[in-house]
C-alpha positions as CSV (number, residue, x, y, z in Angstrom):
1,M,-18.3,-22.2,-30.6
2,N,-19.2,-22.1,-26.7
3,I,-16.6,-24.6,-25.5
4,I,-14.0,-22.6,-26.9
5,K,-15.5,-19.3,-25.9
6,S,-15.9,-20.4,-22.0
7,T,-12.7,-22.2,-22.4
8,T,-10.8,-18.8,-23.6
9,I,-13.0,-16.9,-21.1
10,S,-11.5,-19.3,-18.1
11,M,-7.9,-19.5,-19.0
12,L,-8.0,-15.7,-19.0
13,L,-9.3,-15.7,-15.8
14,V,-6.8,-17.7,-14.7
15,A,-4.0,-16.0,-15.9
16,F,-5.5,-12.6,-14.7
17,S,-6.4,-13.8,-11.1
18,S,-3.0,-16.0,-10.5
19,A,-1.3,-12.8,-11.6
20,S,-2.5,-9.9,-9.4
21,F,-3.7,-12.2,-6.3
22,A,-0.5,-15.0,-6.5
23,N,-0.4,-14.7,-2.4
24,V,-3.9,-16.1,-2.3
25,I,-3.6,-19.5,-2.3
26,V,-6.9,-21.9,-2.5
27,D,-7.1,-25.8,-1.9
28,T,-8.8,-26.6,-5.4
29,Q,-9.5,-30.0,-4.8
30,N,-12.5,-31.1,-5.5
31,L,-13.7,-27.7,-7.3
32,D,-15.7,-26.9,-10.3
33,M,-12.7,-24.8,-11.7
34,Q,-14.8,-22.7,-14.1
35,K,-17.2,-22.0,-11.3
36,Y,-13.7,-20.7,-8.8
37,H,-12.5,-18.7,-11.7
38,A,-15.9,-16.7,-11.8
39,D,-15.5,-16.2,-7.9
40,M,-11.7,-15.5,-8.1
41,Y,-12.4,-12.5,-10.6
42,E,-15.8,-11.2,-9.1
43,C,-13.4,-11.4,-5.6
44,Q,-11.0,-9.5,-7.2
45,Q,-13.1,-7.0,-8.7
46,L,-14.1,-6.6,-4.9
47,S,-10.9,-6.0,-3.4
48,Q,-10.2,-3.5,-6.1
49,Q,-12.7,-0.5,-4.4
50,V,-10.1,-0.9,-1.2
51,Q,-9.4,3.4,-1.6
52,Y,-5.7,3.8,-1.3
53,G,-4.7,5.9,1.6
54,E,-3.2,8.9,1.2
55,T,0.0,10.6,2.5
56,N,0.5,13.9,3.3
57,S,2.5,15.5,0.1
58,V,6.3,15.9,0.0
59,G,6.2,19.7,0.5
60,Q,4.1,20.0,3.8
61,D,6.1,17.0,5.2
62,M,9.9,19.2,4.4
63,V,7.8,22.9,5.4
64,S,6.7,21.3,8.2
65,S,10.1,19.6,9.3
66,T,12.3,22.5,8.3
67,A,10.5,24.9,10.3
68,K,10.6,22.6,13.3
69,G,14.5,22.0,12.7
70,A,14.8,25.8,12.7
71,V,13.7,26.7,15.5
72,I,15.2,23.2,17.4
73,G,18.7,25.3,15.7
74,A,18.3,28.3,16.6
75,A,17.3,27.6,20.1
76,G,20.3,24.8,20.9
77,G,22.4,27.7,19.2
78,A,21.6,30.4,21.2
79,I,21.4,28.0,24.4
80,S,25.4,27.4,23.7
81,G,25.8,30.7,23.0
82,G,26.5,31.2,19.6
83,S,24.1,32.8,17.0
84,G,20.7,31.8,16.6
85,S,21.1,32.0,12.8
86,K,23.5,29.5,12.2
87,G,22.0,27.0,14.1
88,A,18.6,27.8,12.5
89,K,19.9,27.1,9.2
90,I,22.1,23.9,10.2
91,G,18.2,22.8,11.9
92,A,16.5,23.8,8.7
93,G,18.7,21.7,6.9
94,V,18.4,18.4,9.1
95,G,14.7,19.2,8.7
96,I,14.5,18.9,4.8
97,V,16.2,15.6,5.4
98,S,14.2,14.3,8.0
99,G,11.2,15.3,6.1
100,L,11.8,13.3,3.0
101,L,12.4,10.2,5.0
102,R,9.2,10.6,7.3
103,H,7.7,11.0,3.6
104,G,8.9,7.7,2.1
105,A,8.4,5.9,5.5
106,E,4.5,7.1,5.3
107,K,4.2,6.3,1.6
108,R,5.8,3.0,2.6
109,N,3.3,2.3,4.7
110,A,0.2,3.8,2.6
111,N,1.5,0.6,0.3
112,A,1.8,-2.0,2.5
113,Q,-1.7,-1.0,4.2
114,Y,-2.9,-1.4,0.8
115,S,-2.0,-4.2,-0.1
116,N,-2.7,-5.9,3.1
117,E,-6.4,-4.7,3.0
118,Q,-6.6,-5.8,-0.6
119,H,-5.4,-9.7,0.5
120,S,-7.9,-9.2,3.2
121,V,-11.1,-8.6,1.2
122,M,-10.1,-11.5,-1.4
123,H,-9.6,-13.9,1.8
124,N,-12.9,-12.9,3.1
125,C,-14.7,-12.8,-0.1
126,L,-13.0,-16.2,-1.0
127,V,-14.2,-17.5,2.2
128,G,-17.2,-16.4,2.2
129,R,-18.3,-18.1,-0.9
130,G,-17.3,-21.9,0.6
131,Y,-13.8,-21.8,-0.4
132,T,-10.8,-22.9,1.9
133,V,-8.1,-20.4,1.8
134,L,-4.6,-21.7,3.2
135,N,-3.0,-18.3,3.5
C-alpha cells in the first residue's frame, strides 16, 4: 500500500512540477528521484511567494496622458496661431491612446519580471540543495 501511495505522489509531483516549471532543467543523472521531486515541489512552493508587481490602473494612465496631451495640443495650437481648443481635443485623443499603450507595455513588463523572479527563486533553491541546474 505504501509503495502505491508513494508512487502516486511521485507521479503527481512530476506532473505538477514539470508543467509549472518546464523552463528549469536539472541534470537528474544519479539522483534519488523521489527526493528530487520532493525538493522540486518545495522550491516551487517557495517561488510562489514572489510578489506580483502591480502596475498603475488604466484609468490613471489615461487621465494623466489625456491631460498632458491636451496641454501639449493646446500649446501647439496656440503657437501655430489657431485656437487652443482644437489642438487640446486632438492632444487629448492622442493622450488617451498613448496612455493605453503605456499601460499595456507596463503590464507586459510586470508579467515578464514576475516570471523571471519565479525562475530565479526556483534556480537558486535547487542549486542551494545541491542540484546541477543547466539553465
